C-alpha positions in Angstrom: 8.9 -28.5 -73.0 7.3 -25.2 -71.9 3.6 -24.3 -71.9 2.3 -20.9 -72.9 0.6 -19.1 -70.1 -2.0 -16.4 -70.5 -2.0 -14.3 -67.3 -5.3 -13.0 -66.0 -4.8 -9.3 -65.4 -7.0 -7.7 -62.8 -7.1 -4.1 -61.6 -8.1 -5.1 -58.0 -4.6 -4.7 -56.5 -4.4 -1.1 -57.8 -7.9 0.0 -56.7 -8.3 2.3 -53.7 -8.7 0.4 -50.4 -12.1 0.2 -48.7 -12.6 3.0 -46.2 -12.8 2.0 -42.5 -14.8 3.0 -39.4 -18.1 3.8 -41.2 -20.6 5.7 -39.1 -24.1 6.9 -39.8 -26.0 9.0 -37.2 -29.4 10.7 -37.5 -29.7 14.3 -36.3 -32.8 14.2 -34.1 -33.8 17.8 -34.9 -33.5 17.7 -38.7 -33.8 14.0 -39.5 -30.7 14.3 -41.7 -28.2 11.4 -41.5 -24.5 12.3 -41.2 -22.1 9.7 -42.6 -18.4 9.6 -41.8 -15.5 7.2 -42.5 -11.7 7.0 -42.3 -9.6 6.9 -45.5 -7.2 4.0 -45.9 -4.1 4.3 -48.0 -1.2 2.2 -49.4 1.0 5.3 -49.5 3.4 5.3 -46.5 0.6 4.4 -44.1 2.6 2.5 -41.5 3.3 5.5 -39.2 1.5 5.9 -35.9 2.3 9.6 -35.5 -0.2 11.0 -37.9 -4.0 11.2 -37.4 -5.0 10.6 -41.0 -3.6 8.2 -43.7 -1.7 9.9 -46.5 -3.7 10.6 -49.6 -2.6 8.2 -52.4 -5.5 8.9 -54.9 -5.8 12.5 -56.1 -8.3 14.2 -56.1 -9.9 12.8 -53.0 -13.4 11.6 -53.9 -15.9 9.0 -52.6 -19.1 7.4 -53.6 -21.7 6.6 -51.0 -24.6 4.3 -52.1 -27.7 3.8 -50.0 -29.7 0.5 -50.5 -33.3 -0.4 -49.8 -33.0 -4.2 -49.6 -30.7 -5.0 -52.5 -31.7 -2.0 -54.6 -29.6 1.2 -54.8 -31.9 4.2 -54.0 -29.4 7.0 -53.6 -25.8 7.8 -54.7 -24.0 10.6 -53.1 -20.6 11.7 -54.4 -18.4 13.8 -52.1 -14.9 15.2 -52.0 -14.4 14.6 -48.3 -14.8 11.6 -45.9 -18.2 12.8 -44.9 -21.7 13.0 -46.5 -25.2 14.1 -45.5 -28.3 12.3 -46.4 -31.0 15.0 -46.1 -34.4 14.1 -44.5 -36.2 15.2 -47.7 -34.0 12.8 -49.8 -34.7 10.0 -47.4 -38.5 10.6 -47.6 -38.2 10.6 -51.4 -36.3 7.3 -51.4 -38.2 5.4 -48.6 -41.6 7.2 -48.4 -40.5 8.4 -44.9 -37.5 8.4 -42.6 -36.1 4.9 -42.7 -35.4 3.0 -39.5 -32.7 0.9 -41.1 -30.8 0.4 -44.4 -27.4 -0.7 -45.7 -24.9 1.5 -47.5 -21.5 1.2 -49.2 -18.7 3.7 -49.4 -15.9 3.5 -52.0 -13.0 5.8 -52.7 -12.9 6.9 -56.4 -9.8 6.8 -58.6 -9.8 9.1 -61.6 -8.1 6.4 -63.6 -9.7 3.2 -62.4 -13.1 4.3 -61.0 -14.6 3.1 -57.8 -12.3 1.3 -55.4 -13.1 -1.6 -53.0 -16.3 -0.7 -51.2 -16.9 -0.9 -47.4 -20.4 -1.9 -46.3 -22.2 -0.3 -43.4 -25.6 -0.5 -41.8 -27.8 2.3 -40.4 -30.2 1.4 -37.5 -32.2 4.5 -36.7 
């Protein structure tokens, strides 16, 4: 005798992969922090001959979120694998230029929203 199964459907396997190689560096002259990361892809990404993974989510978009402790203080949406956190915005969020904080970066899907986030840390 068979039993009825109710499958649990989850969008996780279809979400964009978490970006890799997160970097955050402060410009000593301006105080701005430049973020960069590498896109990851499920689309024919096995080749070693290309410098960047193929784009499998169009349009290319990312969401960077800066945290003070566990609280999100700034969200930056960008169409490239880079973002700038201006010194003025840092001062507004932290009452000065922060020495350290954590951040996440997720690629955005127009159909499914934010993908799997990657977590990074800035240490001034």
